[in-house]
N, C-alpha and C positions, 0 to 999 in steps of 0.2 A: 516444560511450560513457559520458561523464559524465551525460548526460541519462538514459540507461538505468539507470545505477547509482542515480540519485535516484529514479527511478519505482520500482525495486525496493526500495530502502530505505523509501520512503513506503508501499509495499504491505505490507512487512513489519511496520512500525509499526501499520498500520491492522488487520492481522490480529492482531498482540498485544493491541491495545486491545479488540478484539472477543472475544478469548479471556478476557480479564479480566472483562468484563461478563457477568452472569449472565443467562441467559434469562428473560424475563418469565413468571411462572407464569400458567396459565390461570385465568380467573375462576372456574371450578368447583372448581379446586384451592384457590384462596384461600377460597372460600365453605366448603368442606369442612373446612379447618383452623379457620376462625372458628367454625363451628357446633360442632365437637368441642371447641374451646378453651373456649367458653361453657358447654357441658355438663360440662366438666371443673372449671370454676370452681364451678358450681352444686353439684357433688358435694362440693366441699370446704367448703361453707358450714356453719357450726356451726348446731345446732338453735335457738339463741338469735338468730341472724341475722347473726352477724359472720364475718369471716375474720381469720386472723392469719398472721404470717410466723414459723414455727418457735416458736409460743406467744407472739410479742411483736407489739406494734403494731397491735392490733385496730381502732383508730379508723381508722388510715391505710390498712390493707389492705381494710377494708370500704368505704371512700370510693372507692378505686381499682377494686376489683372491681365496685362499683355502677356506676361510670362505664363500664366495660367492657359491662355488661348493657344500660344506657340507649343506648350507641352502636349496638346492634344494632337499635333502634327500639322496644323494649319500654318500658312505663311502669308505675307502680304499678298501674294498673288494666287495662291491656291488654297483650296479646303473650304470647310463649312464656315469658319470664322475669318476668312481673309478680309472682308470688308471691315470688321471691327478692328482687326490688327492695323490695317492701313489708316484708319481714322486715329488709332491711339498713336501711330508713328507721327502722323501729321500734327497731332496736338503737341507732343513732346518736342519735335523739331521746331515748331512755333515758339515754344518756351525757351529755347537756347539763347542765352545772353551773349553780348560781345565778349564778356570776360571768361566764357566757357560753362558758366553755371547752367544746368538744365533745371528750369524753375523760376519762380518769382519771389524774391526775398521779401517783398511788400506784402505778399499774402501768405506767406509760410514762415513761420517762427522757428521751424526746424527743417530748413531747406536741404540740409546735407542728406537727409534720408532720400527726399525726392530725387536728388542729383544722383546719388548712388544707384538706386533702383531704376531710374530712367536710363542711366549709363549701361547697366546690366541688360535691360530689355532691348535697347537699340543695338547693342553689341551682338545679341543673339539674332537680330533681324538682318543684320548686314549681310551675312552669309546666304540669306535666302532671297535678297532683293535682286530682282532681274532687270529693273530699269537703270540704265547706265547713269542717268542724270540724278536719280535719286541716291543711287550708291555713292556718288560723289559728295552729295549733300551730307549724307550720313558720316562719311569720312571726315569731313570737315567738322561737323558737330562733335563727333567722338574725340577727334584729336584735340579740340579746344577744351572738352570735358576733361581729358586727362591732365592737361595743363592746370585746369582749375583745381583739380583734386590735389595735385602736387603742391600748389600754392596755399591751399586750405590746410594742409597737414600742420599739425602742432610740432613744436620743438621736441616733445616727448615721443613723436612718431605716430600718434593716434589722429582721430578727428572728433570734433564735437558736433552739436546740433547745427552749428553754423560753422562758418571759416574760423581758422585760428585768429585772424585778424578782428573779425566781428565778435568773436567769443572770448577775447582776451586770453587766448591759449588753452581754454577749457577742452578736455578730451573725455571721450566716453566710449565703452566697448563696443555697443550695438551699431552706432554710426561708423565706427572704425571698419566693422565687418562688411557693411554695404559698399564702402569704398574700395576695400581689397577684392571683393568679388566683381565690383564694376570694372576695375583695372584689369583683373584676369580676363574678363570677357572681351575687353578691349584688345588686350595683347593676342588672344586667341583669334580675334578677327583681322589681325594683321596691323593694329595701331601701335605705334611706338610707345612704350611705357618704361620711363627711366628706372633702372634697377634700384637706385638708391631709395626710391619712394617705397618700394616693396621691402627693401632690407630693413628700413626704419619701422615699418609696420609690424614686420616679424619681430624685431627687438621690443617693440611696444607690448606684444602679446605676451612675449616671454616676462616682461617685467611686471605684468599684470597677474601672472599665474602664481598662485599661492602654493603652499607646501602640499596641501591635500589634492592638488590638481584643479581646484575651482579657480576661474578667472574672475577677478574683481571688477567692479563697476566702472573704475577709473584708475589712472595711474596713480592718483591721489589717494585711492582707497575704496571703500564702499562694500567691502566683502565679497565673497565668491557667490556667483549667480549661475544657476544651471543653465538658463537660456543663453547667456552670453558665453559660457564655456563650450556649449555645443557649437555656437556660431564661430568661436574661435578655432575650434578643430577644423570645421569647414573650411575656414579662411586660411589656415595653414596649408591645407590640401590644395587650395586654389592657388596658394603662392608657390606650389611645388615642393612644399616641405613635408614629404610624406614620411620621412625618417626622422622627423624632428624629435629630439629627446625628450620634449615636454608632452608630447602627444600621448603616450601610454598613461601618465598620470592624469591627464584631462580626460581621457577615455574612461579610466576607472571612476573618476568623479561623476561622469555622465551616467554611467551604468548604475550608480548608487542613487542618483537623484532623478533620472528620467526613464527609469526602467517601468515595466508593466505595473509594478507594485506601488508606483507613485503617479498615478494617472491624473489625480485632480487636486493634489495638496500644496500646490504652488502657483504663483501667477505666470502669466504669459505662456500657457501650455502650447499654444498654436505656433507662436513665434519660435519657441524652443525647438519644436518638432520640425519646423520648416527647415532648420538647419541640422538637427539630429538625424532626420530621415536621410539627408544628403550623406552624411557621414556613414550610416548604416548601409546605404545603397552601395557606396564606394567599396565597403568590406565585403559585400556580396555573400554568396553561399548561405549557410545556416543562419548566419548572423542577420542578414537581410530577411530571409524567410520568415524567421521567428518574430522579428521586430515588424514586419509589414503585416503579419497575420494579425497581431493584436492591435496594431495601430489602425489598419483599414477597418477592423471590425468596430472600433470606437468611432471612427469618423462616419462610417455608414450608419450606425445606430443613432448617431446624434444629429444627422442631417434632417433639416426641417423642410417639409414640403411647402412650397409657394408657387401658385401658378404663374406662368409666363405667357406672352403672346405666342410662344412656339408650343405650349402645352405645359406638361408637368415640370416644375423646376425645383431645385433644392438650394438650400443656403444653410450656413452656420452663423449664428449671431452671438456666440460667446465672445467675451472681451470687451473692453471698454472703447475700442477704437471703432468697432462697428462691423456690420455683416460684410461688406465689400472686401475689406481687409482679411477677415477670418476666412472667408469663402475662398479668396484667391490663394492663400496660403495652403489650405487644405487640398485644393485641386491640384496645385504642384506636387504635393506629397503623394497623392493618389495616382498621379500620371508619371512618376519617376521611371517606372518600368518600361515606358514607351521610348526612352532614350531620344527624345526629340529636342531637348535642350542641350547644346554642346557644353555649356558650362558644367552640367552635372553628369556627363557621360563618364563611365568607368575607364 
């Protein structure tokens, strides 16, 4: 009798788990949402080539939206979204300052984000650019951008919402990650990146990692943050620290806080999974298959239909920053399998 009870209990548990796990969406359904999402993004591009978030952060939003278009396989010269990518490149190049900053500090009170995402996007474009004159221009802009990032780094090894000088040495985890990924993108594209900048950033991440594996908001404290922890693992991978001794602890923390059982009970879900998806994708195998199945199901289910000039469009409007931001992040996640972005390749 006890054996039968154990069998029945095990069966009930298995059925409950199956009920919690969302069914994997069909590839055709995923492709439909991706195509509509990209069409929606293109429809929101300003005539001058940029995107913004409720009137703010044009450099950051342009970098992220541009990454989503590149992830589809289009380049500045080829593909469905070539024109939009070219206009995004034109805009970010026009925003490059003499000191190397990509963005406008007079219009953006958190310009480090825009600089990092802009640097990352342009570094991914560089390898696909066929025009020799434009390549030289991108090399100049990115070389200066690396210099600015190095000068903006704080004594602790991180970065804040603005440069160390403008922010009195304030540092913060999420902006630090954008700089590390932007630097890795530049290095992969052939831009010289001083090793000491990366080494200081890695030490910064180590310093911010708590005993339970969570990475805190800042070197000054702030408690462990699931989103920043996922981003930190991705950044360590980007820094070439695949065997970093801190990574197993950080991954365990991420599994606890970012797994399917915790889909909606913390802030910044889409930002967190923009980075956590990169980590899971690099792991590959069953890890990626299981993660992508549940995550794709959530994203496809939550996509909101909105007509565009091209026809049916899709967007996501969760989060306080706005729909362009959330839609761009989600479209990058949904297209990682295409392997069109060198920075995220296995």
